[in-house]
PDB file of N, H, CA, C and O in Angstrom:
ATOM      1  N   MET A   1     141.149 -54.688-111.854  1.00  0.00           N
ATOM      2  CA  MET A   1     141.740 -53.475-111.347  1.00  0.00           C
ATOM      3  C   MET A   1     140.802 -52.323-111.674  1.00  0.00           C
ATOM      4  O   MET A   1     140.165 -52.303-112.728  1.00  0.00           O
ATOM      5  N   ASP A   2     140.726 -51.361-110.751  1.00  0.00           N
ATOM      6  H   ASP A   2     141.243 -51.378-109.896  1.00  0.00           H
ATOM      7  CA  ASP A   2     139.842 -50.224-111.000  1.00  0.00           C
ATOM      8  C   ASP A   2     140.470 -49.255-112.000  1.00  0.00           C
ATOM      9  O   ASP A   2     141.687 -49.239-112.189  1.00  0.00           O
ATOM     10  N   GLN A   3     139.640 -48.467-112.622  1.00  0.00           N
ATOM     11  H   GLN A   3     138.652 -48.480-112.469  1.00  0.00           H
ATOM     12  CA  GLN A   3     140.040 -47.553-113.696  1.00  0.00           C
ATOM     13  C   GLN A   3     141.060 -46.518-113.227  1.00  0.00           C
ATOM     14  O   GLN A   3     142.014 -46.221-113.946  1.00  0.00           O
ATOM     15  N   VAL A   4     140.869 -45.971-112.036  1.00  0.00           N
ATOM     16  H   VAL A   4     140.095 -46.212-111.452  1.00  0.00           H
ATOM     17  CA  VAL A   4     141.768 -44.918-111.540  1.00  0.00           C
ATOM     18  C   VAL A   4     143.183 -45.462-111.354  1.00  0.00           C
ATOM     19  O   VAL A   4     144.150 -44.827-111.774  1.00  0.00           O
ATOM     20  N   THR A   5     143.310 -46.622-110.733  1.00  0.00           N
ATOM     21  H   THR A   5     142.525 -47.138-110.392  1.00  0.00           H
ATOM     22  CA  THR A   5     144.628 -47.223-110.508  1.00  0.00           C
ATOM     23  C   THR A   5     145.273 -47.602-111.836  1.00  0.00           C
ATOM     24  O   THR A   5     146.476 -47.415-112.013  1.00  0.00           O
ATOM     25  N   TYR A   6     144.504 -48.121-112.751  1.00  0.00           N
ATOM     26  H   TYR A   6     143.527 -48.273-112.608  1.00  0.00           H
ATOM     27  CA  TYR A   6     144.995 -48.503-114.077  1.00  0.00           C
ATOM     28  C   TYR A   6     145.599 -47.287-114.790  1.00  0.00           C
ATOM     29  O   TYR A   6     146.697 -47.361-115.341  1.00  0.00           O
ATOM     30  N   GLU A   7     144.869 -46.173-114.771  1.00  0.00           N
ATOM     31  H   GLU A   7     143.977 -46.112-114.324  1.00  0.00           H
ATOM     32  CA  GLU A   7     145.347 -44.956-115.421  1.00  0.00           C
ATOM     33  C   GLU A   7     146.560 -44.375-114.705  1.00  0.00           C
ATOM     34  O   GLU A   7     147.457 -43.827-115.345  1.00  0.00           O
ATOM     35  N   GLU A   8     146.590 -44.491-113.396  1.00  0.00           N
ATOM     36  H   GLU A   8     145.861 -44.936-112.876  1.00  0.00           H
ATOM     37  CA  GLU A   8     147.720 -43.976-112.625  1.00  0.00           C
ATOM     38  C   GLU A   8     148.992 -44.745-112.949  1.00  0.00           C
ATOM     39  O   GLU A   8     150.058 -44.148-113.099  1.00  0.00           O
ATOM     40  N   ILE A   9     148.888 -46.054-113.057  1.00  0.00           N
ATOM     41  H   ILE A   9     148.022 -46.539-112.936  1.00  0.00           H
ATOM     42  CA  ILE A   9     150.058 -46.869-113.390  1.00  0.00           C
ATOM     43  C   ILE A   9     150.563 -46.556-114.794  1.00  0.00           C
ATOM     44  O   ILE A   9     151.766 -46.395-114.999  1.00  0.00           O
ATOM     45  N   THR A  10     149.662 -46.471-115.751  1.00  0.00           N
ATOM     46  H   THR A  10     148.684 -46.602-115.584  1.00  0.00           H
ATOM     47  CA  THR A  10     150.092 -46.149-117.118  1.00  0.00           C
ATOM     48  C   THR A  10     150.691 -44.741-117.197  1.00  0.00           C
ATOM     49  O   THR A  10     151.618 -44.501-117.970  1.00  0.00           O
ATOM     50  N   SER A  11     150.165 -43.823-116.401  1.00  0.00           N
ATOM     51  H   SER A  11     149.413 -44.018-115.772  1.00  0.00           H
ATOM     52  CA  SER A  11     150.704 -42.465-116.372  1.00  0.00           C
ATOM     53  C   SER A  11     152.125 -42.445-115.809  1.00  0.00           C
ATOM     54  O   SER A  11     152.997 -41.754-116.334  1.00  0.00           O
ATOM     55  N   ILE A  12     152.347 -43.202-114.747  1.00  0.00           N
ATOM     56  H   ILE A  12     151.638 -43.764-114.321  1.00  0.00           H
ATOM     57  CA  ILE A  12     153.689 -43.267-114.152  1.00  0.00           C
ATOM     58  C   ILE A  12     154.677 -43.896-115.128  1.00  0.00           C
ATOM     59  O   ILE A  12     155.805 -43.422-115.263  1.00  0.00           O
ATOM     60  N   LEU A  13     154.263 -44.950-115.801  1.00  0.00           N
ATOM     61  H   LEU A  13     153.347 -45.336-115.691  1.00  0.00           H
ATOM     62  CA  LEU A  13     155.140 -45.593-116.783  1.00  0.00           C
ATOM     63  C   LEU A  13     155.457 -44.636-117.934  1.00  0.00           C
ATOM     64  O   LEU A  13     156.585 -44.608-118.424  1.00  0.00           O
ATOM     65  N   ALA A  14     154.474 -43.859-118.361  1.00  0.00           N
ATOM     66  H   ALA A  14     153.557 -43.881-117.963  1.00  0.00           H
ATOM     67  CA  ALA A  14     154.696 -42.880-119.430  1.00  0.00           C
ATOM     68  C   ALA A  14     155.645 -41.780-118.958  1.00  0.00           C
ATOM     69  O   ALA A  14     156.490 -41.310-119.720  1.00  0.00           O
ATOM     70  N   LYS A  15     155.500 -41.378-117.712  1.00  0.00           N
ATOM     71  H   LYS A  15     154.813 -41.760-117.093  1.00  0.00           H
ATOM     72  CA  LYS A  15     156.352 -40.327-117.148  1.00  0.00           C
ATOM     73  C   LYS A  15     157.821 -40.746-117.187  1.00  0.00           C
ATOM     74  O   LYS A  15     158.703 -39.920-117.423  1.00  0.00           O
ATOM     75  N   PHE A  16     158.075 -42.035-116.954  1.00  0.00           N
ATOM     76  H   PHE A  16     157.359 -42.706-116.762  1.00  0.00           H
ATOM     77  CA  PHE A  16     159.433 -42.531-116.966  1.00  0.00           C
ATOM     78  C   PHE A  16     159.866 -43.052-118.338  1.00  0.00           C
ATOM     79  O   PHE A  16     160.927 -43.661-118.472  1.00  0.00           O
ATOM     80  N   GLY A  17     159.040 -42.810-119.348  1.00  0.00           N
ATOM     81  H   GLY A  17     158.177 -42.316-119.239  1.00  0.00           H
ATOM     82  CA  GLY A  17     159.406 -43.162-120.714  1.00  0.00           C
ATOM     83  C   GLY A  17     159.532 -44.651-120.954  1.00  0.00           C
ATOM     84  O   GLY A  17     160.513 -45.105-121.543  1.00  0.00           O
ATOM     85  N   ARG A  18     158.542 -45.422-120.502  1.00  0.00           N
ATOM     86  H   ARG A  18     157.745 -45.053-120.024  1.00  0.00           H
ATOM     87  CA  ARG A  18     158.584 -46.873-120.651  1.00  0.00           C
ATOM     88  C   ARG A  18     157.401 -47.390-121.471  1.00  0.00           C
ATOM     89  O   ARG A  18     156.532 -48.073-120.930  1.00  0.00           O
ATOM     90  N   PRO A  19     157.355 -47.072-122.776  1.00  0.00           N
ATOM     91  CA  PRO A  19     156.253 -47.572-123.602  1.00  0.00           C
ATOM     92  C   PRO A  19     156.222 -49.094-123.687  1.00  0.00           C
ATOM     93  O   PRO A  19     155.159 -49.680-123.888  1.00  0.00           O
ATOM     94  N   ASP A  20     157.383 -49.742-123.534  1.00  0.00           N
ATOM     95  H   ASP A  20     158.247 -49.266-123.371  1.00  0.00           H
ATOM     96  CA  ASP A  20     157.420 -51.201-123.546  1.00  0.00           C
ATOM     97  C   ASP A  20     156.643 -51.781-122.375  1.00  0.00           C
ATOM     98  O   ASP A  20     155.906 -52.753-122.536  1.00  0.00           O
ATOM     99  N   LEU A  21     156.806 -51.184-121.187  1.00  0.00           N
ATOM    100  H   LEU A  21     157.405 -50.394-121.056  1.00  0.00           H
ATOM    101  CA  LEU A  21     156.079 -51.667-120.019  1.00  0.00           C
ATOM    102  C   LEU A  21     154.599 -51.297-120.083  1.00  0.00           C
ATOM    103  O   LEU A  21     153.751 -52.039-119.587  1.00  0.00           O
ATOM    104  N   ILE A  22     154.290 -50.156-120.689  1.00  0.00           N
ATOM    105  H   ILE A  22     154.979 -49.554-121.092  1.00  0.00           H
ATOM    106  CA  ILE A  22     152.880 -49.773-120.853  1.00  0.00           C
ATOM    107  C   ILE A  22     152.173 -50.799-121.730  1.00  0.00           C
ATOM    108  O   ILE A  22     151.065 -51.237-121.422  1.00  0.00           O
ATOM    109  N   HIS A  23     152.823 -51.175-122.822  1.00  0.00           N
ATOM    110  H   HIS A  23     153.723 -50.819-123.073  1.00  0.00           H
ATOM    111  CA  HIS A  23     152.239 -52.180-123.732  1.00  0.00           C
ATOM    112  C   HIS A  23     152.029 -53.510-123.012  1.00  0.00           C
ATOM    113  O   HIS A  23     150.970 -54.125-123.134  1.00  0.00           O
ATOM    114  N   GLU A  24     153.036 -53.949-122.266  1.00  0.00           N
ATOM    115  H   GLU A  24     153.896 -53.449-122.167  1.00  0.00           H
ATOM    116  CA  GLU A  24     152.928 -55.215-121.549  1.00  0.00           C
ATOM    117  C   GLU A  24     151.860 -55.133-120.454  1.00  0.00           C
ATOM    118  O   GLU A  24     151.108 -56.086-120.248  1.00  0.00           O
ATOM    119  N   PHE A  25     151.793 -54.007-119.759  1.00  0.00           N
ATOM    120  H   PHE A  25     152.404 -53.233-119.927  1.00  0.00           H
ATOM    121  CA  PHE A  25     150.787 -53.814-118.716  1.00  0.00           C
ATOM    122  C   PHE A  25     149.383 -53.882-119.303  1.00  0.00           C
ATOM    123  O   PHE A  25     148.508 -54.549-118.753  1.00  0.00           O
ATOM    124  N   LYS A  26     149.171 -53.195-120.412  1.00  0.00           N
ATOM    125  H   LYS A  26     149.883 -52.653-120.859  1.00  0.00           H
ATOM    126  CA  LYS A  26     147.850 -53.208-121.051  1.00  0.00           C
ATOM    127  C   LYS A  26     147.485 -54.586-121.590  1.00  0.00           C
ATOM    128  O   LYS A  26     146.308 -54.936-121.677  1.00  0.00           O
ATOM    129  N   GLN A  27     148.499 -55.362-121.949  1.00  0.00           N
ATOM    130  H   GLN A  27     149.456 -55.078-121.878  1.00  0.00           H
ATOM    131  CA  GLN A  27     148.263 -56.688-122.474  1.00  0.00           C
ATOM    132  C   GLN A  27     147.804 -57.658-121.381  1.00  0.00           C
ATOM    133  O   GLN A  27     146.951 -58.509-121.633  1.00  0.00           O
ATOM    134  N   TYR A  28     148.353 -57.539-120.183  1.00  0.00           N
ATOM    135  H   TYR A  28     149.045 -56.847-119.978  1.00  0.00           H
ATOM    136  CA  TYR A  28     148.081 -58.515-119.124  1.00  0.00           C
ATOM    137  C   TYR A  28     147.131 -58.047-118.034  1.00  0.00           C
ATOM    138  O   TYR A  28     146.603 -58.874-117.292  1.00  0.00           O
ATOM    139  N   VAL A  29     146.898 -56.739-117.915  1.00  0.00           N
ATOM    140  H   VAL A  29     147.327 -56.067-118.518  1.00  0.00           H
ATOM    141  CA  VAL A  29     146.031 -56.219-116.850  1.00  0.00           C
ATOM    142  C   VAL A  29     144.805 -55.577-117.485  1.00  0.00           C
ATOM    143  O   VAL A  29     144.918 -54.772-118.410  1.00  0.00           O
ATOM    144  N   LYS A  30     143.654 -55.937-116.985  1.00  0.00           N
ATOM    145  H   LYS A  30     143.562 -56.590-116.233  1.00  0.00           H
ATOM    146  CA  LYS A  30     142.403 -55.404-117.507  1.00  0.00           C
ATOM    147  C   LYS A  30     141.658 -54.643-116.412  1.00  0.00           C
ATOM    148  O   LYS A  30     141.827 -54.921-115.225  1.00  0.00           O
ATOM    149  N   VAL A  31     140.840 -53.688-116.822  1.00  0.00           N
ATOM    150  H   VAL A  31     140.702 -53.462-117.786  1.00  0.00           H
ATOM    151  CA  VAL A  31     140.023 -52.897-115.895  1.00  0.00           C
ATOM    152  C   VAL A  31     138.767 -53.677-115.569  1.00  0.00           C
ATOM    153  O   VAL A  31     138.110 -54.215-116.460  1.00  0.00           O
ATOM    154  N   ASP A  32     138.439 -53.738-114.294  1.00  0.00           N
ATOM    155  H   ASP A  32     138.973 -53.301-113.570  1.00  0.00           H
ATOM    156  CA  ASP A  32     137.220 -54.398-113.829  1.00  0.00           C
ATOM    157  C   ASP A  32     136.147 -53.321-113.676  1.00  0.00           C
ATOM    158  O   ASP A  32     136.187 -52.526-112.737  1.00  0.00           O
ATOM    159  N   LYS A  33     135.202 -53.299-114.590  1.00  0.00           N
ATOM    160  H   LYS A  33     135.170 -53.944-115.353  1.00  0.00           H
ATOM    161  CA  LYS A  33     134.166 -52.254-114.572  1.00  0.00           C
ATOM    162  C   LYS A  33     133.191 -52.432-113.421  1.00  0.00           C
ATOM    163  O   LYS A  33     132.498 -51.482-113.058  1.00  0.00           O
ATOM    164  N   ASP A  34     133.118 -53.627-112.833  1.00  0.00           N
ATOM    165  H   ASP A  34     133.682 -54.399-113.128  1.00  0.00           H
ATOM    166  CA  ASP A  34     132.207 -53.880-111.722  1.00  0.00           C
ATOM    167  C   ASP A  34     132.867 -53.680-110.356  1.00  0.00           C
ATOM    168  O   ASP A  34     132.238 -53.939-109.330  1.00  0.00           O
ATOM    169  N   TYR A  35     134.108 -53.229-110.324  1.00  0.00           N
ATOM    170  H   TYR A  35     134.619 -53.019-111.158  1.00  0.00           H
ATOM    171  CA  TYR A  35     134.831 -53.082-109.071  1.00  0.00           C
ATOM    172  C   TYR A  35     134.211 -51.973-108.224  1.00  0.00           C
ATOM    173  O   TYR A  35     133.908 -50.884-108.711  1.00  0.00           O
ATOM    174  N   GLU A  36     134.037 -52.282-106.959  1.00  0.00           N
ATOM    175  H   GLU A  36     134.283 -53.167-106.563  1.00  0.00           H
ATOM    176  CA  GLU A  36     133.601 -51.279-105.982  1.00  0.00           C
ATOM    177  C   GLU A  36     134.602 -51.291-104.836  1.00  0.00           C
ATOM    178  O   GLU A  36     134.870 -52.348-104.264  1.00  0.00           O
ATOM    179  N   PRO A  37     135.158 -50.137-104.491  1.00  0.00           N
ATOM    180  CA  PRO A  37     136.127 -50.112-103.395  1.00  0.00           C
ATOM    181  C   PRO A  37     135.468 -50.530-102.084  1.00  0.00           C
ATOM    182  O   PRO A  37     134.270 -50.311-101.900  1.00  0.00           O
ATOM    183  N   PRO A  38     136.231 -51.126-101.172  1.00  0.00           N
ATOM    184  CA  PRO A  38     135.643 -51.556 -99.909  1.00  0.00           C
ATOM    185  C   PRO A  38     135.135 -50.367 -99.103  1.00  0.00           C
ATOM    186  O   PRO A  38     135.740 -49.295 -99.104  1.00  0.00           O
ATOM    187  N   LYS A  39     134.028 -50.571 -98.426  1.00  0.00           N
ATOM    188  H   LYS A  39     133.536 -51.442 -98.425  1.00  0.00           H
ATOM    189  CA  LYS A  39     133.442 -49.485 -97.645  1.00  0.00           C
ATOM    190  C   LYS A  39     134.211 -49.264 -96.343  1.00  0.00           C
ATOM    191  O   LYS A  39     134.250 -48.150 -95.821  1.00  0.00           O
ATOM    192  N   TYR A  40     134.822 -50.331 -95.822  1.00  0.00           N
ATOM    193  H   TYR A  40     134.791 -51.236 -96.247  1.00  0.00           H
ATOM    194  CA  TYR A  40     135.576 -50.230 -94.585  1.00  0.00           C
ATOM    195  C   TYR A  40     136.978 -50.774 -94.816  1.00  0.00           C
ATOM    196  O   TYR A  40     137.142 -51.916 -95.245  1.00  0.00           O
ATOM    197  N   VAL A  41     137.971 -49.973 -94.537  1.00  0.00           N
ATOM    198  H   VAL A  41     137.837 -49.045 -94.189  1.00  0.00           H
ATOM    199  CA  VAL A  41     139.350 -50.402 -94.682  1.00  0.00           C
ATOM    200  C   VAL A  41     139.937 -50.570 -93.292  1.00  0.00           C
ATOM    201  O   VAL A  41     139.954 -49.637 -92.490  1.00  0.00           O
ATOM    202  N   LYS A  42     140.414 -51.762 -93.023  1.00  0.00           N
ATOM    203  H   LYS A  42     140.401 -52.520 -93.675  1.00  0.00           H
ATOM    204  CA  LYS A  42     140.978 -52.064 -91.712  1.00  0.00           C
ATOM    205  C   LYS A  42     142.305 -51.336 -91.527  1.00  0.00           C
ATOM    206  O   LYS A  42     143.205 -51.451 -92.359  1.00  0.00           O
ATOM    207  N   LYS A  43     142.420 -50.594 -90.443  1.00  0.00           N
ATOM    208  H   LYS A  43     141.689 -50.501 -89.767  1.00  0.00           H
ATOM    209  CA  LYS A  43     143.656 -49.884 -90.159  1.00  0.00           C
ATOM    210  C   LYS A  43     144.621 -50.815 -89.435  1.00  0.00           C
ATOM    211  O   LYS A  43     144.202 -51.726 -88.721  1.00  0.00           O
ATOM    212  N   ASP A  44     145.903 -50.581 -89.624  1.00  0.00           N
ATOM    213  H   ASP A  44     146.244 -49.841 -90.204  1.00  0.00           H
ATOM    214  CA  ASP A  44     146.900 -51.343 -88.887  1.00  0.00           C
ATOM    215  C   ASP A  44     146.784 -51.019 -87.412  1.00  0.00           C
ATOM    216  O   ASP A  44     146.565 -49.869 -87.032  1.00  0.00           O
ATOM    217  N   LYS A  45     146.933 -52.046 -86.580  1.00  0.00           N
ATOM    218  H   LYS A  45     147.110 -52.981 -86.888  1.00  0.00           H
ATOM    219  CA  LYS A  45     146.788 -51.793 -85.157  1.00  0.00           C
ATOM    220  C   LYS A  45     148.048 -51.203 -84.553  1.00  0.00           C
ATOM    221  O   LYS A  45     148.030 -50.768 -83.401  1.00  0.00           O
ATOM    222  N   TYR A  46     149.137 -51.178 -85.299  1.00  0.00           N
ATOM    223  H   TYR A  46     149.152 -51.531 -86.234  1.00  0.00           H
ATOM    224  CA  TYR A  46     150.365 -50.557 -84.834  1.00  0.00           C
ATOM    225  C   TYR A  46     150.669 -49.339 -85.693  1.00  0.00           C
ATOM    226  O   TYR A  46     150.609 -49.410 -86.921  1.00  0.00           O
ATOM    227  N   SER A  47     150.986 -48.246 -85.065  1.00  0.00           N
ATOM    228  H   SER A  47     151.034 -48.188 -84.068  1.00  0.00           H
ATOM    229  CA  SER A  47     151.335 -47.051 -85.831  1.00  0.00           C
ATOM    230  C   SER A  47     152.831 -47.040 -86.116  1.00  0.00           C
ATOM    231  O   SER A  47     153.586 -47.823 -85.542  1.00  0.00           O
ATOM    232  N   ASP A  48     153.247 -46.157 -86.997  1.00  0.00           N
ATOM    233  H   ASP A  48     152.633 -45.520 -87.463  1.00  0.00           H
ATOM    234  CA  ASP A  48     154.655 -46.088 -87.380  1.00  0.00           C
ATOM    235  C   ASP A  48     155.542 -45.559 -86.261  1.00  0.00           C
ATOM    236  O   ASP A  48     156.744 -45.826 -86.247  1.00  0.00           O
ATOM    237  N   ASP A  49     154.967 -44.816 -85.327  1.00  0.00           N
ATOM    238  H   ASP A  49     153.990 -44.599 -85.339  1.00  0.00           H
ATOM    239  CA  ASP A  49     155.788 -44.211 -84.284  1.00  0.00           C
ATOM    240  C   ASP A  49     155.720 -44.951 -82.949  1.00  0.00           C
ATOM    241  O   ASP A  49     156.195 -44.430 -81.940  1.00  0.00           O
ATOM    242  N   GLU A  50     155.151 -46.131 -82.921  1.00  0.00           N
ATOM    243  H   GLU A  50     154.766 -46.555 -83.740  1.00  0.00           H
ATOM    244  CA  GLU A  50     155.070 -46.903 -81.684  1.00  0.00           C
ATOM    245  C   GLU A  50     156.197 -47.915 -81.598  1.00  0.00           C
ATOM    246  O   GLU A  50     156.505 -48.600 -82.573  1.00  0.00           O
ATOM    247  N   GLY A  51     156.804 -48.002 -80.436  1.00  0.00           N
ATOM    248  H   GLY A  51     156.554 -47.445 -79.644  1.00  0.00           H
ATOM    249  CA  GLY A  51     157.727 -49.057 -80.061  1.00  0.00           C
ATOM    250  C   GLY A  51     158.667 -49.562 -81.118  1.00  0.00           C
ATOM    251  O   GLY A  51     158.519 -50.691 -81.586  1.00  0.00           O
ATOM    252  N   SER A  52     159.609 -48.777 -81.499  1.00  0.00           N
ATOM    253  H   SER A  52     159.729 -47.860 -81.119  1.00  0.00           H
ATOM    254  CA  SER A  52     160.593 -49.218 -82.467  1.00  0.00           C
ATOM    255  C   SER A  52     161.826 -49.750 -81.740  1.00  0.00           C
ATOM    256  O   SER A  52     162.235 -49.192 -80.722  1.00  0.00           O
ATOM    257  N   ALA A  53     162.401 -50.795 -82.242  1.00  0.00           N
ATOM    258  H   ALA A  53     162.068 -51.248 -83.069  1.00  0.00           H
ATOM    259  CA  ALA A  53     163.605 -51.358 -81.636  1.00  0.00           C
ATOM    260  C   ALA A  53     164.776 -50.392 -81.730  1.00  0.00           C
ATOM    261  O   ALA A  53     165.693 -50.446 -80.910  1.00  0.00           O
ATOM    262  N   THR A  54     164.753 -49.509 -82.725  1.00  0.00           N
ATOM    263  H   THR A  54     164.008 -49.466 -83.391  1.00  0.00           H
ATOM    264  CA  THR A  54     165.856 -48.557 -82.856  1.00  0.00           C
ATOM    265  C   THR A  54     165.852 -47.529 -81.738  1.00  0.00           C
ATOM    266  O   THR A  54     166.886 -46.916 -81.472  1.00  0.00           O
ATOM    267  N   SER A  55     164.730 -47.324 -81.081  1.00  0.00           N
ATOM    268  H   SER A  55     163.890 -47.821 -81.297  1.00  0.00           H
ATOM    269  CA  SER A  55     164.689 -46.341 -80.000  1.00  0.00           C
ATOM    270  C   SER A  55     165.234 -46.919 -78.694  1.00  0.00           C
ATOM    271  O   SER A  55     165.447 -46.180 -77.732  1.00  0.00           O
ATOM    272  N   GLU A  56     165.459 -48.229 -78.652  1.00  0.00           N
ATOM    273  H   GLU A  56     165.286 -48.829 -79.433  1.00  0.00           H
ATOM    274  CA  GLU A  56     165.967 -48.872 -77.447  1.00  0.00           C
ATOM    275  C   GLU A  56     167.463 -49.143 -77.584  1.00  0.00           C
ATOM    276  O   GLU A  56     167.896 -50.295 -77.603  1.00  0.00           O
ATOM    277  N   SER A  57     168.233 -48.084 -77.676  1.00  0.00           N
ATOM    278  H   SER A  57     167.881 -47.149 -77.661  1.00  0.00           H
ATOM    279  CA  SER A  57     169.670 -48.240 -77.870  1.00  0.00           C
ATOM    280  C   SER A  57     170.446 -47.992 -76.589  1.00  0.00           C
ATOM    281  O   SER A  57     171.642 -47.707 -76.658  1.00  0.00           O
ATOM    282  N   ASP A  58     169.826 -48.087 -75.430  1.00  0.00           N
ATOM    283  H   ASP A  58     168.855 -48.319 -75.374  1.00  0.00           H
ATOM    284  CA  ASP A  58     170.508 -47.889 -74.156  1.00  0.00           C
ATOM    285  C   ASP A  58     171.028 -49.227 -73.646  1.00  0.00           C
ATOM    286  O   ASP A  58     170.327 -49.948 -72.934  1.00  0.00           O
ATOM    287  N   TYR A  59     172.247 -49.547 -74.011  1.00  0.00           N
ATOM    288  H   TYR A  59     172.817 -48.962 -74.589  1.00  0.00           H
ATOM    289  CA  TYR A  59     172.875 -50.774 -73.539  1.00  0.00           C
ATOM    290  C   TYR A  59     174.344 -50.475 -73.272  1.00  0.00           C
ATOM    291  O   TYR A  59     174.906 -49.528 -73.822  1.00  0.00           O
ATOM    292  N   GLU A  60     174.946 -51.275 -72.439  1.00  0.00           N
ATOM    293  H   GLU A  60     174.490 -52.044 -71.992  1.00  0.00           H
ATOM    294  CA  GLU A  60     176.346 -51.093 -72.086  1.00  0.00           C
ATOM    295  C   GLU A  60     177.159 -52.270 -72.594  1.00  0.00           C
ATOM    296  O   GLU A  60     176.679 -53.403 -72.637  1.00  0.00           O
ATOM    297  N   VAL A  61     178.408 -51.984 -72.982  1.00  0.00           N
ATOM    298  H   VAL A  61     178.797 -51.063 -72.948  1.00  0.00           H
ATOM    299  CA  VAL A  61     179.282 -53.036 -73.476  1.00  0.00           C
ATOM    300  C   VAL A  61     180.591 -53.035 -72.709  1.00  0.00           C
ATOM    301  O   VAL A  61     181.040 -52.000 -72.217  1.00  0.00           O
ATOM    302  N   ASP A  62     181.192 -54.206 -72.614  1.00  0.00           N
ATOM    303  H   ASP A  62     180.827 -55.047 -73.013  1.00  0.00           H
ATOM    304  CA  ASP A  62     182.542 -54.366 -72.083  1.00  0.00           C
ATOM    305  C   ASP A  62     183.464 -54.638 -73.265  1.00  0.00           C
ATOM    306  O   ASP A  62     183.116 -55.384 -74.180  1.00  0.00           O
ATOM    307  N   ILE A  63     184.637 -54.027 -73.234  1.00  0.00           N
ATOM    308  H   ILE A  63     184.920 -53.422 -72.491  1.00  0.00           H
ATOM    309  CA  ILE A  63     185.626 -54.266 -74.285  1.00  0.00           C
ATOM    310  C   ILE A  63     186.805 -54.983 -73.642  1.00  0.00           C
ATOM    311  O   ILE A  63     187.399 -54.482 -72.688  1.00  0.00           O
ATOM    312  N   ASP A  64     187.143 -56.167 -74.171  1.00  0.00           N
ATOM    313  H   ASP A  64     186.660 -56.574 -74.946  1.00  0.00           H
ATOM    314  CA  ASP A  64     188.259 -56.916 -73.589  1.00  0.00           C
ATOM    315  C   ASP A  64     189.587 -56.444 -74.166  1.00  0.00           C
ATOM    316  O   ASP A  64     189.623 -55.511 -74.968  1.00  0.00           O
ATOM    317  N   GLU A  65     190.675 -57.084 -73.758  1.00  0.00           N
ATOM    318  H   GLU A  65     190.646 -57.842 -73.106  1.00  0.00           H
ATOM    319  CA  GLU A  65     192.014 -56.633 -74.154  1.00  0.00           C
ATOM    320  C   GLU A  65     192.272 -56.822 -75.643  1.00  0.00           C
ATOM    321  O   GLU A  65     193.170 -56.185 -76.194  1.00  0.00           O
ATOM    322  N   ASP A  66     191.498 -57.690 -76.312  1.00  0.00           N
ATOM    323  H   ASP A  66     190.768 -58.207 -75.865  1.00  0.00           H
ATOM    324  CA  ASP A  66     191.660 -57.885 -77.756  1.00  0.00           C
ATOM    325  C   ASP A  66     190.763 -56.966 -78.579  1.00  0.00           C
ATOM    326  O   ASP A  66     190.795 -57.006 -79.809  1.00  0.00           O
ATOM    327  N   GLY A  67     189.965 -56.139 -77.907  1.00  0.00           N
ATOM    328  H   GLY A  67     189.940 -56.107 -76.908  1.00  0.00           H
ATOM    329  CA  GLY A  67     189.085 -55.203 -78.605  1.00  0.00           C
ATOM    330  C   GLY A  67     187.707 -55.751 -78.915  1.00  0.00           C
ATOM    331  O   GLY A  67     186.916 -55.086 -79.584  1.00  0.00           O
ATOM    332  N   PHE A  68     187.402 -56.957 -78.439  1.00  0.00           N
ATOM    333  H   PHE A  68     188.045 -57.497 -77.895  1.00  0.00           H
ATOM    334  CA  PHE A  68     186.087 -57.525 -78.674  1.00  0.00           C
ATOM    335  C   PHE A  68     185.081 -56.938 -77.685  1.00  0.00           C
ATOM    336  O   PHE A  68     185.408 -56.683 -76.526  1.00  0.00           O
ATOM    337  N   GLN A  69     183.866 -56.730 -78.156  1.00  0.00           N
ATOM    338  H   GLN A  69     183.601 -56.937 -79.097  1.00  0.00           H
ATOM    339  CA  GLN A  69     182.822 -56.162 -77.317  1.00  0.00           C
ATOM    340  C   GLN A  69     181.835 -57.240 -76.890  1.00  0.00           C
ATOM    341  O   GLN A  69     181.541 -58.172 -77.639  1.00  0.00           O
ATOM    342  N   SER A  70     181.334 -57.091 -75.675  1.00  0.00           N
ATOM    343  H   SER A  70     181.573 -56.334 -75.066  1.00  0.00           H
ATOM    344  CA  SER A  70     180.266 -57.989 -75.192  1.00  0.00           C
ATOM    345  C   SER A  70     179.300 -57.158 -74.360  1.00  0.00           C
ATOM    346  O   SER A  70     179.685 -56.182 -73.716  1.00  0.00           O
ATOM    347  N   LEU A  71     178.046 -57.566 -74.388  1.00  0.00           N
ATOM    348  H   LEU A  71     177.734 -58.359 -74.911  1.00  0.00           H
ATOM    349  CA  LEU A  71     177.039 -56.853 -73.612  1.00  0.00           C
ATOM    350  C   LEU A  71     177.226 -57.121 -72.135  1.00  0.00           C
ATOM    351  O   LEU A  71     177.614 -58.220 -71.740  1.00  0.00           O
ATOM    352  N   LYS A  72     176.950 -56.110 -71.311  1.00  0.00           N
ATOM    353  H   LYS A  72     176.635 -55.217 -71.631  1.00  0.00           H
ATOM    354  CA  LYS A  72     177.023 -56.277 -69.859  1.00  0.00           C
ATOM    355  C   LYS A  72     175.771 -56.945 -69.360  1.00  0.00           C
ATOM    356  O   LYS A  72     175.633 -57.178 -68.159  1.00  0.00           O
TER     357      LYS A  72
END
């Protein structure tokens, strides 16, 4: 793990008052001094605002005499 992420995690744990988790984290996770971040990060080919199923809510239903609904 890189140094910046390591320090960020320990800082967040300290912020929430979890010295027990900080100790366990330091015990099992070590900093990789040879780590180099990737030069190219692949972007997701789908954006968050493209084609959501929730935007397709135009449907019609029939309600029978018992109150059950069915799609038209």
